[in-house]
C-alpha positions as CSV (number, residue, x, y, z in Angstrom):
1,M,43.9,-7.7,-40.0
2,N,43.9,-11.5,-40.3
3,I,40.8,-13.7,-40.7
4,K,41.1,-14.9,-37.1
5,T,41.0,-11.4,-35.7
6,I,38.0,-10.6,-37.9
7,L,36.1,-13.7,-36.7
8,L,36.8,-12.9,-33.1
9,S,35.2,-9.5,-33.5
10,I,31.8,-10.9,-34.6
11,T,28.9,-8.5,-33.8
12,P,26.6,-9.5,-31.1
13,P,23.0,-10.2,-32.2
14,I,20.9,-7.1,-32.8
15,F,18.0,-8.7,-31.1
16,I,19.7,-9.8,-28.0
17,R,23.3,-8.8,-27.5
18,L,24.0,-11.1,-24.5
19,L,22.1,-14.1,-25.8
20,Y,25.0,-16.4,-25.2
21,S,26.8,-14.5,-22.4
22,M,26.9,-16.7,-19.3
23,N,28.7,-16.2,-16.0
24,N,31.3,-19.0,-15.6
25,N,29.8,-19.9,-12.3
26,K,26.4,-20.4,-13.8
27,K,27.2,-22.4,-16.9
28,N,26.5,-25.7,-15.3
29,A,23.7,-24.7,-13.0
30,P,20.3,-26.3,-13.5
31,Q,18.2,-24.3,-16.0
32,K,14.5,-24.6,-16.5
33,T,13.3,-26.0,-19.8
34,F,9.9,-26.1,-21.4
35,L,7.8,-28.3,-23.7
36,S,6.8,-25.4,-25.9
37,Y,7.4,-21.8,-26.7
38,H,4.1,-20.8,-25.2
39,E,4.9,-22.6,-22.0
40,A,8.2,-20.7,-21.7
41,L,6.4,-17.5,-22.5
42,Q,4.3,-17.9,-19.4
43,E,7.5,-17.4,-17.4
44,C,8.2,-14.1,-19.1
45,P,6.4,-11.1,-17.6
46,F,4.2,-9.2,-20.1
47,D,5.2,-5.6,-20.6
48,P,3.0,-3.7,-23.1
49,T,5.6,-1.0,-23.5
50,L,8.5,-3.3,-24.4
51,D,8.1,-3.2,-28.2
52,N,8.1,0.6,-28.3
53,D,10.8,1.0,-25.7
54,M,13.1,-1.4,-27.6
55,A,12.5,0.1,-30.9
56,S,13.1,3.7,-29.6
57,M,16.3,2.6,-27.8
58,I,17.7,0.8,-30.8
59,F,16.8,3.7,-33.1
60,E,18.7,6.1,-30.8
61,K,21.8,3.8,-30.7
62,T,21.7,3.4,-34.5
63,K,21.3,7.2,-35.0
64,N,24.3,7.8,-32.8
65,F,26.3,5.4,-34.8
66,T,25.5,7.1,-38.0
67,R,26.7,10.4,-36.5
68,L,30.0,8.8,-35.7
69,F,30.1,7.3,-39.2
70,I,29.7,10.8,-40.7
71,K,32.6,12.2,-38.6
72,K,34.9,9.3,-39.2
73,P,33.7,7.1,-42.1
74,F,36.4,4.4,-42.0
75,L,36.0,2.8,-38.6
76,S,38.1,-0.2,-37.5
77,F,36.5,-3.6,-36.7
78,D,37.6,-3.3,-33.1
79,K,36.0,0.2,-32.6
80,V,32.6,-0.7,-33.9
81,N,32.7,-4.4,-32.9
82,S,31.9,-5.2,-36.5
83,N,30.8,-8.6,-37.9
84,G,33.7,-10.3,-39.7
85,L,31.4,-13.1,-40.9
86,L,29.1,-10.6,-42.5
87,L,32.0,-9.1,-44.4
88,L,33.1,-12.6,-45.4
89,G,29.6,-13.5,-46.6
90,L,29.3,-10.3,-48.6
91,T,32.7,-10.8,-50.2
92,L,32.1,-14.5,-51.2
93,S,28.6,-13.8,-52.5
94,N,29.6,-10.6,-54.3
95,G,26.7,-9.1,-52.3
96,K,24.9,-6.2,-53.9
97,N,21.4,-7.3,-52.9
98,V,21.0,-8.2,-49.2
99,L,18.1,-9.3,-47.1
100,D,18.8,-8.6,-43.4
101,F,16.3,-10.7,-41.3
102,G,15.9,-9.1,-37.9
103,G,18.2,-6.3,-38.7
104,A,16.6,-3.8,-36.4
105,C,17.2,-0.2,-37.5
106,G,19.8,-1.1,-40.1
107,I,23.0,-1.2,-37.9
108,H,24.6,-3.9,-40.0
109,Y,24.2,-1.8,-43.1
110,F,25.9,1.2,-41.4
111,I,28.7,-1.0,-40.1
112,F,29.2,-2.4,-43.6
113,K,29.3,1.1,-45.2
114,S,31.7,2.3,-42.6
115,T,34.0,-0.6,-43.3
116,L,34.1,-0.5,-47.1
117,G,33.2,3.2,-47.7
118,K,30.3,5.2,-48.8
119,T,31.1,4.8,-52.5
120,Y,30.3,1.0,-52.4
121,N,26.8,0.7,-53.7
122,I,24.4,-1.9,-52.2
123,N,20.7,-2.7,-51.9
124,W,20.1,-3.5,-48.3
125,N,16.6,-4.6,-47.2
126,V,15.8,-5.1,-43.5
127,I,12.9,-7.4,-42.3
128,E,11.6,-6.4,-38.9
129,T,8.5,-6.0,-36.8
130,T,6.1,-3.2,-37.7
131,T,7.1,-1.3,-34.6
132,M,10.8,-1.4,-35.5
133,C,10.1,-0.5,-39.1
134,S,8.2,2.6,-38.0
135,A,10.9,3.6,-35.6
136,A,13.6,3.2,-38.3
137,G,11.8,5.0,-41.0
138,S,13.8,8.2,-40.9
139,L,17.1,6.2,-41.4
140,A,15.9,4.7,-44.8
141,N,17.6,5.9,-47.9
142,E,18.0,4.9,-51.5
143,E,20.1,1.9,-50.4
144,L,18.5,1.0,-47.1
145,H,14.8,-0.2,-46.9
146,F,12.6,-1.6,-44.2
147,Y,9.9,-4.3,-44.5
148,S,7.7,-6.1,-42.0
149,D,7.4,-9.3,-44.1
150,L,10.0,-11.5,-45.6
151,Q,8.1,-12.4,-48.8
152,T,7.2,-8.8,-49.5
153,A,10.9,-7.8,-49.2
154,A,12.0,-10.6,-51.4
155,S,9.4,-9.8,-54.0
156,Q,10.9,-6.3,-54.4
157,M,14.3,-7.7,-55.4
158,Q,15.2,-9.2,-58.8
159,S,17.9,-11.3,-57.2
160,I,19.1,-12.0,-53.6
161,D,22.8,-12.3,-53.3
162,L,22.9,-12.8,-49.5
163,L,20.3,-13.4,-46.8
164,F,21.7,-12.5,-43.4
165,S,20.4,-13.0,-39.9
166,S,22.2,-12.5,-36.6
167,G,20.8,-14.0,-33.3
168,T,17.1,-13.4,-34.2
169,I,15.6,-16.7,-35.4
170,Q,15.9,-18.7,-32.1
171,C,14.0,-16.0,-30.3
172,L,10.9,-16.4,-32.6
173,E,7.9,-18.5,-31.9
174,N,8.6,-21.1,-34.6
175,P,12.2,-21.1,-35.7
176,K,11.9,-24.1,-38.0
177,K,9.0,-22.5,-39.9
178,T,11.1,-19.4,-40.3
179,L,14.1,-21.3,-41.5
180,K,12.0,-23.1,-44.1
181,E,10.7,-19.7,-45.3
182,I,14.3,-18.4,-45.5
183,A,15.3,-21.5,-47.5
184,A,12.4,-21.0,-49.9
185,V,13.4,-17.4,-50.7
186,G,16.3,-18.9,-52.8
187,A,19.1,-16.5,-51.9
188,N,22.4,-17.4,-53.5
189,Y,24.0,-17.4,-50.0
190,I,22.5,-17.6,-46.5
191,L,24.6,-16.4,-43.5
192,L,23.2,-17.2,-40.0
193,N,25.3,-15.6,-37.3
194,R,25.2,-16.4,-33.6
195,F,22.8,-19.3,-34.4
196,G,22.1,-21.7,-31.5
197,L,21.5,-25.5,-32.1
198,T,21.3,-28.5,-29.8
199,K,23.1,-31.8,-30.5
200,G,20.1,-33.7,-29.0
201,D,17.2,-35.3,-31.0
202,K,14.7,-32.8,-29.6
203,D,14.6,-29.0,-29.4
204,T,15.6,-27.4,-26.2
205,I,13.4,-24.5,-25.1
206,S,14.6,-22.2,-22.3
207,T,14.5,-18.6,-21.3
208,K,17.0,-15.8,-21.1
209,E,17.0,-12.6,-18.9
210,V,19.0,-9.5,-19.9
211,M,18.9,-5.8,-19.4
212,L,17.1,-3.9,-22.1
213,S,20.1,-1.6,-22.5
214,S,22.3,-4.5,-23.6
215,I,20.3,-5.0,-26.8
216,G,21.7,-3.5,-30.0
217,N,25.0,-1.9,-30.9
218,G,26.5,1.3,-29.6
219,E,26.1,3.8,-26.8
220,L,22.7,5.2,-25.7
221,L,23.2,8.9,-25.1
222,T,19.6,10.0,-24.3
223,E,17.9,9.5,-21.0
224,F,16.6,6.0,-20.7
225,V,15.0,4.0,-17.9
226,D,16.6,0.5,-18.0
227,K,14.8,-2.7,-17.0
228,K,15.2,-6.5,-17.1
229,I,13.5,-8.4,-19.8
230,K,12.9,-12.2,-20.1
231,F,12.1,-14.1,-23.3
232,P,12.0,-17.7,-24.7
233,V,14.8,-19.1,-26.7
234,T,14.5,-22.3,-28.8
235,Y,17.6,-24.3,-29.7
236,I,16.4,-26.6,-32.5
237,S,18.2,-29.9,-33.2
238,E,21.2,-29.9,-35.5
239,N,19.6,-32.7,-37.5
240,D,16.4,-30.8,-38.1
241,F,18.5,-27.8,-39.3
242,N,20.5,-29.9,-41.7
243,N,17.3,-31.5,-43.1
244,I,15.8,-28.0,-43.9
245,F,18.8,-27.0,-46.0
246,R,20.5,-30.1,-47.3
247,N,18.6,-30.4,-50.6
248,D,19.2,-26.8,-51.7
249,Y,22.4,-25.6,-49.9
250,I,25.9,-26.7,-49.0
251,V,28.0,-25.4,-46.2
252,K,30.6,-22.9,-47.5
253,F,32.0,-21.8,-44.2
254,I,31.4,-22.5,-40.6
255,H,32.7,-20.9,-37.4
256,E,31.9,-22.7,-34.2
257,E,32.0,-20.7,-31.0
258,T,32.6,-22.2,-27.5
259,P,30.0,-24.9,-26.9
260,F,28.0,-24.9,-23.7
261,S,25.2,-27.1,-22.2
262,I,21.8,-26.8,-20.7
263,N,21.2,-29.4,-18.0
264,G,23.9,-31.6,-19.6
265,E,22.5,-31.3,-23.1
266,P,25.3,-30.1,-25.5
267,M,24.6,-26.8,-27.3
268,L,26.4,-25.2,-30.3
269,T,26.6,-21.6,-31.4
270,Y,27.4,-21.3,-35.1
271,G,28.3,-18.7,-37.6
272,I,27.4,-20.6,-40.8
273,L,27.5,-19.6,-44.4
274,L,25.4,-21.6,-46.8
275,E,25.8,-21.6,-50.6
276,K,23.0,-22.5,-53.0
277,R,23.4,-25.7,-54.8
278,L,23.8,-25.5,-58.6
279,K,21.0,-27.4,-60.2
280,N,21.7,-29.6,-63.2
């Protein structure tokens, strides 16, 4: 399989699988934007069951994947829709100690193990919400661990070869603060997959609406009542992103997906691998 094929099989974000999926007829339609995350949040109906429903659904999907992994340990990229950029990042960083920010129930760990085999040892640490960590607890093993705080997870590791995040950061309340915290951890490599930025000088804050069943990887085999969910998405400016990382990291590899626009404002979706600068 060549590198182009691998890159075209990038895994959708674990938090929102269809974050950038748009109907061609709707790409240029006017889209409501907001001055703040909290203003956008007012447009999103409150559902007190959402956290538990999402965690339970993703747990079931991940558990089903692990069963498939046991039956057929060496799955192709195409069959599991695996993340070629993640494999590239792990290879270049010689990744043995990984922080997976927003990694849900550890699906990226299981995809990685299915690709390179069970005998490849790795220390994989997922940072997630308390609810997701509780749901994922039974999937933990001597290689896979779950934490509800980035600093706590980092403090348990003597070194961090790779910090990985796929499609999560722009769904958080304060993406720039999170990126600064990620930069401060000091990982040798940082891989941000399916990461949205705006070319404009100001952040663009909008909302997305998807079906709950579209979140996560794999097939849901248990009975499940599907529903629509709506959530804020923040596309920070490319300049602000560069300013956060320019002093300590250089770009090692970048994969730009098809650009789109919101109300005429150009948006970018990147898979970007950052390498820590060597200090004199």
